[in-house]
PAKOL-583110 format. One record per atom (N, C-alpha, C, O, CB): residue in three letters; x, y, z. Coordinates in steps of 0.1 Angstrom, whole numbers, padded with zeros to 4 digits, always signed. Atoms other than C-alpha are relative to their C-alpha. Glycine has a CB too. Layout:
<pts>
alaXYZ...
</pts>
This chain:
<pts>
gln+0001+0014+0004gln-0971+0018-0213gln+0004-0007-0005gln-0001-0007-0016gln-0006-0003-0002val-0007+0008+0006val-0950-0008-0222val-0006-0012-0010val-0016-0018-0007val+0006-0004+0010gln+0014+0011+0003gln-0966-0034-0244gln+0014-0007-0013gln+0022-0001-0020gln-0023+0010-0009leu-0005+0007+0006leu-0950-0062-0262leu-0005-0010-0007leu-0011-0019-0002leu+0006-0001+0004val+0015+0009+0011val-0967-0080-0295val+0010-0010-0006val+0019-0007-0013val-0011+0012-0017glu-0008+0009+0014glu-0953-0113-0311glu-0005-0004-0010glu-0017-0005-0011glu+0006-0011+0003ser+0010+0004+0002ser-0960-0125-0335ser+0005-0006-0016ser+0016-0001-0020ser-0012+0010+0003gly-0014+0010+0009gly-0948-0151-0370gly-0005-0019+0005gly-0005-0027-0004gly+0023+0006+0011gly-0003+0007-0002gly-0953-0180-0351gly-0007-0009-0011gly-0010-0002-0021gly+0001-0001+0012gly+0006+0004+0009gly-0971-0209-0373gly+0003-0016-0001gly+0015-0018+0003gly+0003+0008-0011ser+0002+0018+0005ser-0975-0252-0383ser+0017+0001-0009ser+0016+0007-0019ser-0021-0004-0017val-0006+0007+0009val-0942-0261-0400val+0003-0016+0004val-0001-0024+0013val+0013+0008-0003gln-0007+0014-0004gln-0920-0292-0407gln+0011+0000+0005gln+0017+0011+0007gln+0004-0008-0010ala-0015-0004+0000ala-0887-0305-0396ala+0007+0001-0007ala+0007-0007-0016ala+0008-0006+0005gly-0007-0006+0009gly-0864-0286-0411gly+0000+0012-0011gly+0006+0017-0020gly+0002-0007-0004gly+0008-0011+0008gly-0887-0262-0421gly+0010+0019+0009gly+0021+0020+0016gly-0024-0004+0008ser-0005-0015-0009ser-0880-0218-0407ser-0007+0004+0001ser-0016+0001-0007ser+0007+0010-0002leu+0006-0009-0007leu-0895-0194-0387leu+0004+0012+0006leu+0011+0012+0016leu-0004-0004+0006arg-0002-0012-0005arg-0894-0155-0382arg-0002+0003+0010arg-0012+0010+0006arg-0003+0007-0004leu+0014-0011-0006leu-0910-0141-0350leu+0009+0011-0002leu+0020+0011-0006leu-0007-0002+0017ser-0003-0011-0002ser-0909-0104-0344ser-0011-0003+0015ser-0019-0012+0018ser-0003+0013-0015cys+0003-0002-0013cys-0917-0089-0308cys-0001+0016-0007cys+0010+0021-0009cys+0012-0007+0013ala-0002-0012+0000ala-0930-0052-0318ala-0003+0003+0014ala-0012-0002+0021ala-0007+0006-0010ala+0001-0006-0012ala-0922-0028-0288ala-0014+0013+0000ala-0021+0016-0009ala+0015+0007+0003ser+0002-0014-0003ser-0938+0000-0281ser-0001+0010+0020ser+0004+0005+0030ser-0015+0000-0008gly-0001-0013-0010gly-0942+0029-0251gly+0016-0002+0004gly+0021+0006+0013gly-0013-0001+0016tyr-0017-0005-0011tyr-0899+0023-0243tyr+0010-0003-0015tyr+0006-0005-0026tyr+0007-0015+0020thr-0013+0002+0015thr-0869+0019-0271thr+0012-0010+0003thr+0024-0007+0006thr+0010+0016-0004ile-0004+0011+0001ile-0858-0012-0272ile+0016-0003+0003ile+0021-0013+0007ile-0004-0003-0011arg-0018+0006+0004arg-0817-0008-0278arg+0003+0004+0016arg+0012+0001+0023arg+0014+0012-0015asn+0000-0002-0021asn-0824+0004-0239asn+0003-0010+0004asn+0015-0012+0009asn-0016+0003+0008tyr+0000+0009-0006tyr-0829-0024-0229tyr+0004-0017+0000tyr+0008-0024-0009tyr-0007+0002+0001ser-0005+0021+0004ser-0822-0063-0226ser-0015-0004-0006ser-0025+0002-0004ser+0003-0014+0020met+0011+0005+0003met-0844-0085-0246met+0004-0009-0005met+0012-0012-0014met-0009+0006-0005gly-0002+0019+0007gly-0847-0121-0249gly-0018-0008-0003gly-0029-0003-0001gly+0011-0015+0020trp+0008+0009+0001trp-0868-0149-0257trp+0000-0011+0001trp+0008-0018-0004trp-0003+0001-0005phe+0005+0012-0008phe-0886-0176-0241phe-0011-0010-0002phe-0023-0007-0003phe-0003+0005+0010arg+0007+0005+0004arg-0900-0204-0248arg-0008-0009+0009arg-0002-0009+0020arg+0006-0004-0009gln+0004+0007-0009gln-0926-0230-0230gln-0011-0011-0004gln-0022-0009-0009gln-0004+0009+0010ala+0004+0010+0009ala-0937-0261-0241ala-0011-0010+0011ala-0008-0012+0023ala+0015-0008-0006pro+0012+0006-0014pro-0973-0282-0223pro+0013-0003+0008pro+0025-0004+0005pro-0015-0018-0003gly-0008+0004-0011gly-0960-0291-0193gly+0012-0001+0001gly+0015-0012+0000gly-0003-0009+0003lys-0010-0003+0006lys-0927-0280-0195lys+0008+0013+0009lys+0003+0024+0006lys-0004+0004-0015glu-0001-0013-0001glu-0907-0252-0173glu-0004+0012-0012glu-0013+0009-0019glu+0013+0001+0002arg-0007-0006+0000arg-0899-0225-0186arg+0016+0002-0005arg+0026+0002+0002arg-0002-0002+0007asp-0014-0005+0000asp-0869-0214-0206asp+0004+0010-0007asp-0004+0017-0014asp+0008-0009-0005gly-0006-0009+0008gly-0846-0192-0221gly+0002-0005-0011gly+0004-0017-0011gly+0009+0005+0004val-0004+0001+0014val-0838-0191-0259val+0012+0005-0005val+0022-0001-0010val-0007+0005-0007ala-0011-0005+0010ala-0817-0166-0270ala+0000+0016+0008ala-0009+0015+0016ala-0005-0002-0020ala-0002-0014-0007ala-0810-0122-0254ala+0012+0000-0007ala+0021-0007-0010ala+0000+0002+0017ile-0008-0011-0003ile-0795-0094-0262ile+0001+0007+0013ile-0009+0009+0020ile-0004+0008-0007tyr+0005+0000-0015tyr-0787-0085-0230tyr+0016+0018+0001tyr+0021+0020+0012tyr+0003-0023+0013thr-0010-0009-0001thr-0758-0055-0233thr-0005+0012-0009thr-0016+0010-0014thr+0013-0007-0004arg+0002-0012+0003arg-0757-0015-0250arg+0006-0007-0008arg+0001-0005-0019arg+0003+0011+0007gly-0012+0004+0011gly-0722-0037-0270gly-0008-0005-0005gly-0006-0005-0017gly+0014-0009+0001gly+0007+0012+0012gly-0753-0062-0283gly+0008-0011+0004gly+0014-0018-0005gly+0003+0004-0019arg-0003+0016-0001arg-0741-0091-0265arg-0008-0010-0002arg-0020-0010-0002arg+0005-0003+0010leu+0017+0012+0003leu-0758-0122-0271leu+0003-0008+0007leu+0013-0009+0015leu-0004-0008-0016tyr-0002+0011-0011tyr-0765-0152-0255tyr-0012-0012-0010tyr-0021-0011-0018tyr-0007+0006+0020tyr+0009+0009+0010tyr-0781-0181-0270tyr+0002-0017+0008tyr+0012-0023+0010tyr+0008+0001-0020ala+0001+0019-0008ala-0796-0223-0248ala+0005-0009-0016ala+0002-0009-0027ala-0023-0007+0007asp-0006+0003+0017asp-0772-0244-0267asp-0005-0008-0002asp+0003-0017-0002asp+0013-0003-0005ser+0009-0004+0013ser-0802-0254-0286ser-0001+0000-0003ser-0003-0011-0009ser-0004+0003-0007val+0002-0001+0011val-0805-0238-0304val+0013+0004-0003val+0009+0009-0013val-0010+0007-0003lys-0010-0011+0005lys-0773-0222-0313lys+0001-0010-0010lys-0003-0022-0011lys+0015+0007+0010gly+0000+0003+0013gly-0762-0227-0344gly-0010-0004-0011gly-0007-0011-0021gly+0007-0006-0001arg+0008+0002+0010arg-0795-0228-0360arg-0013+0014+0003arg-0023+0016-0004arg-0005-0017-0001phe+0010-0013-0001phe-0816-0194-0344phe+0008+0008+0002phe+0017+0007+0010phe-0011+0002+0009thr-0001-0014-0003thr-0811-0161-0345thr-0005+0010+0008thr-0017+0011+0008thr-0002+0005-0009ile+0009-0017-0003ile-0818-0127-0326ile+0003+0005-0009ile+0010-0001-0018ile+0003+0011+0012ser-0002-0011+0005ser-0818-0097-0341ser-0013+0013+0010ser-0022+0011+0018ser-0004-0003-0018gln+0011-0008-0003gln-0833-0063-0335gln+0005+0010-0007gln+0017+0012-0009gln-0003+0003+0014asp+0000-0012+0009asp-0840-0032-0356asp-0006+0009+0007asp-0018+0010+0008asp-0005-0001-0014asn+0000-0012-0009asn-0839-0006-0336asn-0012+0011-0008asn-0023+0013-0002asn+0017+0008-0001ala+0009-0009+0002ala-0856+0020-0360ala-0009-0006-0006ala-0013-0001-0016ala+0004+0010-0007glu+0015+0004+0002glu-0887-0006-0364glu-0002+0000+0015glu-0014+0000+0018glu-0005-0015-0009asn+0005+0006-0014asn-0884-0012-0323asn-0005-0011+0007asn-0011-0014+0018asn-0007+0005+0002thr+0009+0015-0001thr-0888-0045-0332thr+0013-0015+0006thr+0022-0014-0003thr-0007-0003-0022leu-0003+0016-0004leu-0870-0081-0318leu-0012-0007-0007leu-0025-0008-0008leu+0000-0003+0020tyr+0000+0014+0008tyr-0865-0109-0337tyr+0006-0013+0001tyr+0018-0013+0004tyr+0004+0003-0010leu-0012+0011-0005leu-0853-0145-0334leu-0004-0010-0022leu-0015-0014-0026leu-0008-0016+0025gln+0000+0005+0011gln-0851-0160-0370gln+0007-0012+0006gln+0018-0012+0011gln+0006+0007-0010met-0003+0014-0003met-0851-0198-0362met-0001-0005-0017met-0007-0001-0027met-0013-0008+0012asn+0003+0014+0009asn-0844-0227-0385asn+0007-0014+0002asn+0010-0019+0012asn+0004+0004-0014ser+0002+0014-0006ser-0838-0260-0392ser-0005-0006+0015ser+0000-0014+0023ser+0012-0004+0000leu+0007+0005-0017leu-0862-0266-0361leu-0007-0015-0009leu-0011-0019-0020leu-0017+0016+0010lys-0002+0013-0007lys-0866-0297-0348lys-0018-0001+0005lys-0023+0010+0007lys+0014+0001+0014pro+0006-0003-0015pro-0901-0309-0325pro-0002+0002+0011pro-0011+0002+0019pro-0003-0002+0002glu+0000-0002-0017glu-0886-0304-0296glu+0002+0016+0000glu+0007+0021+0010glu+0017-0010+0010asp+0000-0008-0001asp-0888-0271-0306asp-0019+0010+0000asp-0023+0021+0000asp+0010+0000-0008thr+0016-0007-0007thr-0926-0266-0299thr+0001+0005+0011thr+0005+0001+0022thr-0012-0010+0003ala+0005-0002-0012ala-0935-0247-0279ala-0008+0014+0002ala-0016+0014-0007ala+0013-0002+0009met+0007-0016-0006met-0952-0207-0265met+0008+0006-0006met+0014-0003-0011met+0000+0005+0015tyr-0014-0005-0001tyr-0926-0188-0273tyr-0005+0021+0000tyr-0010+0028-0009tyr+0012-0008-0017tyr+0008-0006+0003tyr-0931-0156-0257tyr+0016+0009-0002tyr+0026+0002+0002tyr-0015+0002+0008cys-0011-0011-0007cys-0901-0122-0257cys-0004+0009+0010cys-0016+0011+0013cys+0004+0010-0010ala-0003-0008-0015ala-0892-0099-0227ala+0005+0006-0001ala+0010+0005-0012ala+0004-0003+0011ala-0004-0006+0005ala-0878-0070-0221ala+0006+0011+0015ala+0000+0021+0018ala-0009+0003-0012gly-0006-0007-0011gly-0855-0055-0189gly+0008+0008+0000gly+0012+0013-0010gly+0004-0006+0008pro-0012-0015+0001pro-0830-0030-0180pro+0013-0011-0002pro+0017-0019+0006pro+0001+0012+0020leu-0013-0001+0001leu-0798-0036-0195leu+0012-0004+0010leu+0014+0001+0021leu+0002+0012-0003leu-0016+0004-0006leu-0764-0054-0185leu+0009+0013-0003leu+0008+0022-0011leu+0009-0016-0008his-0009-0010+0007his-0734-0037-0181his+0010-0008-0011his+0013-0019-0014his+0009+0007+0012leu-0007+0007+0018leu-0713-0042-0213leu+0011-0012+0004leu+0015-0022-0002leu+0012+0015-0012ser-0015+0011-0001ser-0683-0061-0195ser-0009-0018+0007ser-0004-0029+0010ser+0017+0009+0018tyr+0005+0016-0007tyr-0712-0091-0180tyr-0001-0008-0009tyr-0006-0005-0020tyr-0015+0000+0006thr+0007+0013+0010thr-0717-0122-0198thr-0009-0009+0001thr-0004-0020-0001thr+0007-0008-0003ile+0006+0013-0006ile-0740-0143-0189ile+0000-0013-0002ile+0001-0019-0013ile-0009+0002+0001thr+0000+0021+0009thr-0743-0184-0185thr-0011+0001+0001thr-0011-0011+0001thr+0007-0019+0007thr+0018+0005-0003thr-0785-0185-0179thr-0007+0015-0006thr-0003+0026-0003thr-0005-0003+0023met+0017-0006+0003met-0814-0166-0191met-0003+0007+0014met-0005+0019+0018met-0015-0015-0004glu+0008-0015-0013glu-0822-0160-0155glu+0009+0008+0006glu+0011+0010+0018glu-0009-0004+0015glu-0007-0010-0014glu-0800-0136-0148glu-0004+0012-0003glu-0001+0022+0005glu+0016+0001+0002leu+0006-0011+0005leu-0816-0111-0167leu-0017+0001+0005leu-0026-0007+0001leu+0003-0002-0015glu+0009-0009-0004glu-0842-0088-0148glu-0007+0001-0010glu-0002+0009-0018glu+0003+0010+0006leu+0010-0006+0017leu-0871-0088-0176leu-0019+0005+0009leu-0027-0002+0015leu-0004-0023-0018asp+0014+0004-0009asp-0904-0069-0161asp-0008+0001-0016asp-0020+0000-0017asp-0007+0014+0018tyr+0016+0002+0011tyr-0923-0069-0196tyr-0005-0013-0006tyr+0005-0020-0008tyr+0002+0007-0014trp+0003+0014+0007trp-0937-0101-0212trp-0012+0008-0010trp-0019+0018-0009trp-0007-0016+0013gly+0012-0001+0013gly-0958-0105-0250gly-0008-0011+0010gly-0005-0017+0020gly+0005-0006-0021gln+0006+0012+0005gln-0985-0127-0254gln+0004-0015+0001gln+0003-0024+0009gln-0001+0002-0012gly-0007+0011+0004gly-0968-0150-0269gly-0003-0009-0014gly-0016-0009-0015gly-0001-0008+0012thr+0002+0006+0011thr-0968-0171-0305thr-0003-0011+0007thr-0002-0014+0019thr+0009+0001-0010gln-0005+0015-0003gln-0969-0205-0306gln+0003-0005-0012gln-0004-0004-0021gln-0010-0011+0007val-0002+0009+0003val-0948-0226-0322val-0003-0015-0003val-0004-0021+0007val+0003+0003+0003thr-0002+0020+0003thr-0950-0267-0338thr+0007+0004-0013thr+0007+0012-0022thr-0017-0014-0003val-0009+0012+0011val-0929-0286-0356val-0001-0013-0002val+0003-0022+0005val+0012-0002+0002ser+0009+0011+0004ser-0947-0313-0374ser+0015-0018-0004ser+0020-0016-0015ser-0012+0008-0019ser-0013+0007+0002ser-0914-0347-0376ser-0010-0003-0016ser-0005-0010-0025ser+0005-0016+0014
</pts>
């Protein structure tokens, strides 16, 4: 049974940092595309960052480029999202998700191109000004 469990959320002041974790069980994350999404109250869910090919190709939303870093520890079977220079607009519930890897040559322009079959329950991030 595939499970994704997020942790690491919390409340921080603007400019602070958090590291989110997504512990996977029931499958091996290096064989899957993995991504982080977020949803603020009253807003649509947005893709934040993803690792989506066996070669480790990365995607970042423009709003987080240079501030967030996605990574994975295959030995721990865990996905991470290091979030630095946090802003109040980063406040949201953050979810991790998994789906099939894309071909090595493929480059996504949005995370909607990922077919994500498995989702975690989310972890709340609140950034105060």
